[in-house]
mmCIF file of the C-alpha atoms, coordinates in Angstrom:
data_MODEL
# 
_entry.id   MODEL 
# 
loop_
_atom_site.group_PDB 
_atom_site.id 
_atom_site.type_symbol 
_atom_site.label_atom_id 
_atom_site.label_alt_id 
_atom_site.label_comp_id 
_atom_site.label_asym_id 
_atom_site.label_entity_id 
_atom_site.label_seq_id 
_atom_site.pdbx_PDB_ins_code 
_atom_site.Cartn_x 
_atom_site.Cartn_y 
_atom_site.Cartn_z 
_atom_site.occupancy 
_atom_site.B_iso_or_equiv 
_atom_site.pdbx_formal_charge 
_atom_site.auth_seq_id 
_atom_site.auth_comp_id 
_atom_site.auth_asym_id 
_atom_site.auth_atom_id 
_atom_site.pdbx_PDB_model_num 
ATOM 1   C CA . UNK A 1 1   ? 0.000   0.000  0.000   1.00 0.00 ? 1   UNK A CA 1 
ATOM 2   C CA . UNK A 1 2   ? 1.262   3.410  -0.844  1.00 0.00 ? 2   UNK A CA 1 
ATOM 3   C CA . UNK A 1 3   ? 0.307   6.415  1.183   1.00 0.00 ? 3   UNK A CA 1 
ATOM 4   C CA . UNK A 1 4   ? -0.541  9.614  -0.571  1.00 0.00 ? 4   UNK A CA 1 
ATOM 5   C CA . UNK A 1 5   ? 1.214   12.679 0.691   1.00 0.00 ? 5   UNK A CA 1 
ATOM 6   C CA . UNK A 1 6   ? -1.504  15.104 1.615   1.00 0.00 ? 6   UNK A CA 1 
ATOM 7   C CA . UNK A 1 7   ? 0.419   18.304 1.910   1.00 0.00 ? 7   UNK A CA 1 
ATOM 8   C CA . UNK A 1 8   ? -1.869  21.152 2.807   1.00 0.00 ? 8   UNK A CA 1 
ATOM 9   C CA . UNK A 1 9   ? -0.866  24.734 2.290   1.00 0.00 ? 9   UNK A CA 1 
ATOM 10  C CA . UNK A 1 10  ? -0.815  26.702 5.523   1.00 0.00 ? 10  UNK A CA 1 
ATOM 11  C CA . UNK A 1 11  ? -3.901  28.799 5.982   1.00 0.00 ? 11  UNK A CA 1 
ATOM 12  C CA . UNK A 1 12  ? -3.523  32.550 6.294   1.00 0.00 ? 12  UNK A CA 1 
ATOM 13  C CA . UNK A 1 13  ? -4.974  33.887 9.531   1.00 0.00 ? 13  UNK A CA 1 
ATOM 14  C CA . UNK A 1 14  ? -6.803  36.704 7.689   1.00 0.00 ? 14  UNK A CA 1 
ATOM 15  C CA . UNK A 1 15  ? -8.626  36.301 4.393   1.00 0.00 ? 15  UNK A CA 1 
ATOM 16  C CA . UNK A 1 16  ? -8.970  39.283 2.058   1.00 0.00 ? 16  UNK A CA 1 
ATOM 17  C CA . UNK A 1 17  ? -12.711 39.382 2.775   1.00 0.00 ? 17  UNK A CA 1 
ATOM 18  C CA . UNK A 1 18  ? -12.079 39.608 6.518   1.00 0.00 ? 18  UNK A CA 1 
ATOM 19  C CA . UNK A 1 19  ? -9.570  42.411 6.042   1.00 0.00 ? 19  UNK A CA 1 
ATOM 20  C CA . UNK A 1 20  ? -12.120 44.460 4.104   1.00 0.00 ? 20  UNK A CA 1 
ATOM 21  C CA . UNK A 1 21  ? -14.963 43.901 6.580   1.00 0.00 ? 21  UNK A CA 1 
ATOM 22  C CA . UNK A 1 22  ? -12.954 44.964 9.669   1.00 0.00 ? 22  UNK A CA 1 
ATOM 23  C CA . UNK A 1 23  ? -13.293 48.772 9.685   1.00 0.00 ? 23  UNK A CA 1 
ATOM 24  C CA . UNK A 1 24  ? -17.059 48.896 10.272  1.00 0.00 ? 24  UNK A CA 1 
ATOM 25  C CA . UNK A 1 25  ? -16.963 46.282 13.021  1.00 0.00 ? 25  UNK A CA 1 
ATOM 26  C CA . UNK A 1 26  ? -13.896 47.281 15.021  1.00 0.00 ? 26  UNK A CA 1 
ATOM 27  C CA . UNK A 1 27  ? -12.460 50.462 13.523  1.00 0.00 ? 27  UNK A CA 1 
ATOM 28  C CA . UNK A 1 28  ? -9.196  48.683 12.671  1.00 0.00 ? 28  UNK A CA 1 
ATOM 29  C CA . UNK A 1 29  ? -7.237  48.251 9.469   1.00 0.00 ? 29  UNK A CA 1 
ATOM 30  C CA . UNK A 1 30  ? -4.721  45.456 8.897   1.00 0.00 ? 30  UNK A CA 1 
ATOM 31  C CA . UNK A 1 31  ? -1.794  46.815 6.888   1.00 0.00 ? 31  UNK A CA 1 
ATOM 32  C CA . UNK A 1 32  ? 0.432   43.715 6.935   1.00 0.00 ? 32  UNK A CA 1 
ATOM 33  C CA . UNK A 1 33  ? -0.479  40.235 8.096   1.00 0.00 ? 33  UNK A CA 1 
ATOM 34  C CA . UNK A 1 34  ? 1.857   37.334 8.918   1.00 0.00 ? 34  UNK A CA 1 
ATOM 35  C CA . UNK A 1 35  ? 4.931   39.378 8.101   1.00 0.00 ? 35  UNK A CA 1 
ATOM 36  C CA . UNK A 1 36  ? 8.570   39.586 9.128   1.00 0.00 ? 36  UNK A CA 1 
ATOM 37  C CA . UNK A 1 37  ? 10.250  42.039 11.507  1.00 0.00 ? 37  UNK A CA 1 
ATOM 38  C CA . UNK A 1 38  ? 12.182  43.583 8.605   1.00 0.00 ? 38  UNK A CA 1 
ATOM 39  C CA . UNK A 1 39  ? 8.933   44.608 6.874   1.00 0.00 ? 39  UNK A CA 1 
ATOM 40  C CA . UNK A 1 40  ? 7.437   45.883 10.139  1.00 0.00 ? 40  UNK A CA 1 
ATOM 41  C CA . UNK A 1 41  ? 10.355  48.247 10.714  1.00 0.00 ? 41  UNK A CA 1 
ATOM 42  C CA . UNK A 1 42  ? 9.693   50.190 7.501   1.00 0.00 ? 42  UNK A CA 1 
ATOM 43  C CA . UNK A 1 43  ? 9.321   53.887 8.486   1.00 0.00 ? 43  UNK A CA 1 
ATOM 44  C CA . UNK A 1 44  ? 6.907   54.615 5.612   1.00 0.00 ? 44  UNK A CA 1 
ATOM 45  C CA . UNK A 1 45  ? 3.922   53.395 7.671   1.00 0.00 ? 45  UNK A CA 1 
ATOM 46  C CA . UNK A 1 46  ? 1.797   55.773 9.803   1.00 0.00 ? 46  UNK A CA 1 
ATOM 47  C CA . UNK A 1 47  ? 2.604   56.503 13.433  1.00 0.00 ? 47  UNK A CA 1 
ATOM 48  C CA . UNK A 1 48  ? -0.761  55.146 14.620  1.00 0.00 ? 48  UNK A CA 1 
ATOM 49  C CA . UNK A 1 49  ? 0.105   51.585 13.535  1.00 0.00 ? 49  UNK A CA 1 
ATOM 50  C CA . UNK A 1 50  ? 0.659   48.830 16.093  1.00 0.00 ? 50  UNK A CA 1 
ATOM 51  C CA . UNK A 1 51  ? 2.585   45.564 15.916  1.00 0.00 ? 51  UNK A CA 1 
ATOM 52  C CA . UNK A 1 52  ? 0.425   42.675 17.145  1.00 0.00 ? 52  UNK A CA 1 
ATOM 53  C CA . UNK A 1 53  ? 2.079   39.371 18.042  1.00 0.00 ? 53  UNK A CA 1 
ATOM 54  C CA . UNK A 1 54  ? -0.354  36.488 18.471  1.00 0.00 ? 54  UNK A CA 1 
ATOM 55  C CA . UNK A 1 55  ? -0.367  32.717 18.392  1.00 0.00 ? 55  UNK A CA 1 
ATOM 56  C CA . UNK A 1 56  ? -2.631  30.317 16.545  1.00 0.00 ? 56  UNK A CA 1 
ATOM 57  C CA . UNK A 1 57  ? -2.185  26.535 16.305  1.00 0.00 ? 57  UNK A CA 1 
ATOM 58  C CA . UNK A 1 58  ? 1.176   26.758 18.114  1.00 0.00 ? 58  UNK A CA 1 
ATOM 59  C CA . UNK A 1 59  ? 2.537   29.153 15.467  1.00 0.00 ? 59  UNK A CA 1 
ATOM 60  C CA . UNK A 1 60  ? 3.423   32.766 16.137  1.00 0.00 ? 60  UNK A CA 1 
ATOM 61  C CA . UNK A 1 61  ? 2.299   35.550 13.768  1.00 0.00 ? 61  UNK A CA 1 
ATOM 62  C CA . UNK A 1 62  ? 3.052   39.274 13.516  1.00 0.00 ? 62  UNK A CA 1 
ATOM 63  C CA . UNK A 1 63  ? 0.645   41.820 12.032  1.00 0.00 ? 63  UNK A CA 1 
ATOM 64  C CA . UNK A 1 64  ? 0.754   45.574 11.540  1.00 0.00 ? 64  UNK A CA 1 
ATOM 65  C CA . UNK A 1 65  ? -2.595  47.255 12.231  1.00 0.00 ? 65  UNK A CA 1 
ATOM 66  C CA . UNK A 1 66  ? -4.004  50.761 12.458  1.00 0.00 ? 66  UNK A CA 1 
ATOM 67  C CA . UNK A 1 67  ? -6.599  51.732 15.022  1.00 0.00 ? 67  UNK A CA 1 
ATOM 68  C CA . UNK A 1 68  ? -7.788  54.698 17.042  1.00 0.00 ? 68  UNK A CA 1 
ATOM 69  C CA . UNK A 1 69  ? -8.358  52.716 20.242  1.00 0.00 ? 69  UNK A CA 1 
ATOM 70  C CA . UNK A 1 70  ? -6.077  49.988 21.475  1.00 0.00 ? 70  UNK A CA 1 
ATOM 71  C CA . UNK A 1 71  ? -8.996  48.206 23.149  1.00 0.00 ? 71  UNK A CA 1 
ATOM 72  C CA . UNK A 1 72  ? -10.712 47.778 19.763  1.00 0.00 ? 72  UNK A CA 1 
ATOM 73  C CA . UNK A 1 73  ? -7.570  46.152 18.400  1.00 0.00 ? 73  UNK A CA 1 
ATOM 74  C CA . UNK A 1 74  ? -7.403  43.760 21.343  1.00 0.00 ? 74  UNK A CA 1 
ATOM 75  C CA . UNK A 1 75  ? -11.120 42.944 20.963  1.00 0.00 ? 75  UNK A CA 1 
ATOM 76  C CA . UNK A 1 76  ? -10.601 42.154 17.284  1.00 0.00 ? 76  UNK A CA 1 
ATOM 77  C CA . UNK A 1 77  ? -7.869  39.588 17.968  1.00 0.00 ? 77  UNK A CA 1 
ATOM 78  C CA . UNK A 1 78  ? -9.609  38.181 21.052  1.00 0.00 ? 78  UNK A CA 1 
ATOM 79  C CA . UNK A 1 79  ? -12.846 37.617 19.111  1.00 0.00 ? 79  UNK A CA 1 
ATOM 80  C CA . UNK A 1 80  ? -11.049 36.077 16.122  1.00 0.00 ? 80  UNK A CA 1 
ATOM 81  C CA . UNK A 1 81  ? -8.454  33.860 17.852  1.00 0.00 ? 81  UNK A CA 1 
ATOM 82  C CA . UNK A 1 82  ? -9.748  33.400 21.400  1.00 0.00 ? 82  UNK A CA 1 
ATOM 83  C CA . UNK A 1 83  ? -8.317  33.783 24.880  1.00 0.00 ? 83  UNK A CA 1 
ATOM 84  C CA . UNK A 1 84  ? -4.536  33.699 25.456  1.00 0.00 ? 84  UNK A CA 1 
ATOM 85  C CA . UNK A 1 85  ? -3.779  34.147 21.763  1.00 0.00 ? 85  UNK A CA 1 
ATOM 86  C CA . UNK A 1 86  ? -2.585  37.773 21.908  1.00 0.00 ? 86  UNK A CA 1 
ATOM 87  C CA . UNK A 1 87  ? 1.000   37.820 23.161  1.00 0.00 ? 87  UNK A CA 1 
ATOM 88  C CA . UNK A 1 88  ? 1.828   41.523 22.754  1.00 0.00 ? 88  UNK A CA 1 
ATOM 89  C CA . UNK A 1 89  ? 0.642   44.774 21.201  1.00 0.00 ? 89  UNK A CA 1 
ATOM 90  C CA . UNK A 1 90  ? 3.380   47.367 20.738  1.00 0.00 ? 90  UNK A CA 1 
ATOM 91  C CA . UNK A 1 91  ? 3.844   50.635 18.892  1.00 0.00 ? 91  UNK A CA 1 
ATOM 92  C CA . UNK A 1 92  ? 4.913   50.273 15.273  1.00 0.00 ? 92  UNK A CA 1 
ATOM 93  C CA . UNK A 1 93  ? 7.983   51.818 13.672  1.00 0.00 ? 93  UNK A CA 1 
ATOM 94  C CA . UNK A 1 94  ? 6.166   54.141 11.251  1.00 0.00 ? 94  UNK A CA 1 
ATOM 95  C CA . UNK A 1 95  ? 7.112   57.806 10.913  1.00 0.00 ? 95  UNK A CA 1 
ATOM 96  C CA . UNK A 1 96  ? 4.367   59.178 8.604   1.00 0.00 ? 96  UNK A CA 1 
ATOM 97  C CA . UNK A 1 97  ? 1.613   61.473 9.802   1.00 0.00 ? 97  UNK A CA 1 
ATOM 98  C CA . UNK A 1 98  ? -1.623  59.407 9.830   1.00 0.00 ? 98  UNK A CA 1 
ATOM 99  C CA . UNK A 1 99  ? -3.515  62.218 8.087   1.00 0.00 ? 99  UNK A CA 1 
ATOM 100 C CA . UNK A 1 100 ? -1.051  62.240 5.205   1.00 0.00 ? 100 UNK A CA 1 
ATOM 101 C CA . UNK A 1 101 ? -0.368  58.521 4.950   1.00 0.00 ? 101 UNK A CA 1 
ATOM 102 C CA . UNK A 1 102 ? -1.675  57.000 1.738   1.00 0.00 ? 102 UNK A CA 1 
ATOM 103 C CA . UNK A 1 103 ? -2.415  60.309 0.031   1.00 0.00 ? 103 UNK A CA 1 
ATOM 104 C CA . UNK A 1 104 ? -1.256  60.703 -3.521  1.00 0.00 ? 104 UNK A CA 1 
ATOM 105 C CA . UNK A 1 105 ? 0.293   64.026 -4.512  1.00 0.00 ? 105 UNK A CA 1 
ATOM 106 C CA . UNK A 1 106 ? -1.862  66.287 -6.660  1.00 0.00 ? 106 UNK A CA 1 
ATOM 107 C CA . UNK A 1 107 ? -0.929  66.586 -10.275 1.00 0.00 ? 107 UNK A CA 1 
ATOM 108 C CA . UNK A 1 108 ? 0.331   70.036 -11.105 1.00 0.00 ? 108 UNK A CA 1 
ATOM 109 C CA . UNK A 1 109 ? -0.698  71.601 -14.378 1.00 0.00 ? 109 UNK A CA 1 
ATOM 110 C CA . UNK A 1 110 ? 1.801   73.604 -16.326 1.00 0.00 ? 110 UNK A CA 1 
ATOM 111 C CA . UNK A 1 111 ? 0.740   77.164 -17.012 1.00 0.00 ? 111 UNK A CA 1 
# 
């Protein structure tokens, strides 16, 4: 008898649909999910972003999220992953003003 190798791809903790439905429910926005420390330390992100370290299925993940209230961010991860899953929530490394982050410069017309 030969066994088939059932290799399953690891599931992402956040689907694209979940990322889009978050702002109305919790007032949070996930900028990066399941990322590395090198990507988190990019200063081009806004100053109101937080690094969330959590655990699911004995695997540790790091996300970068924006929120106005830290309690809403904690509630989001608690509701999604359950008790004892959130390991830490720390300030991010971004340096951009949150009001100006993501804005595209206006096109100037030549006179």
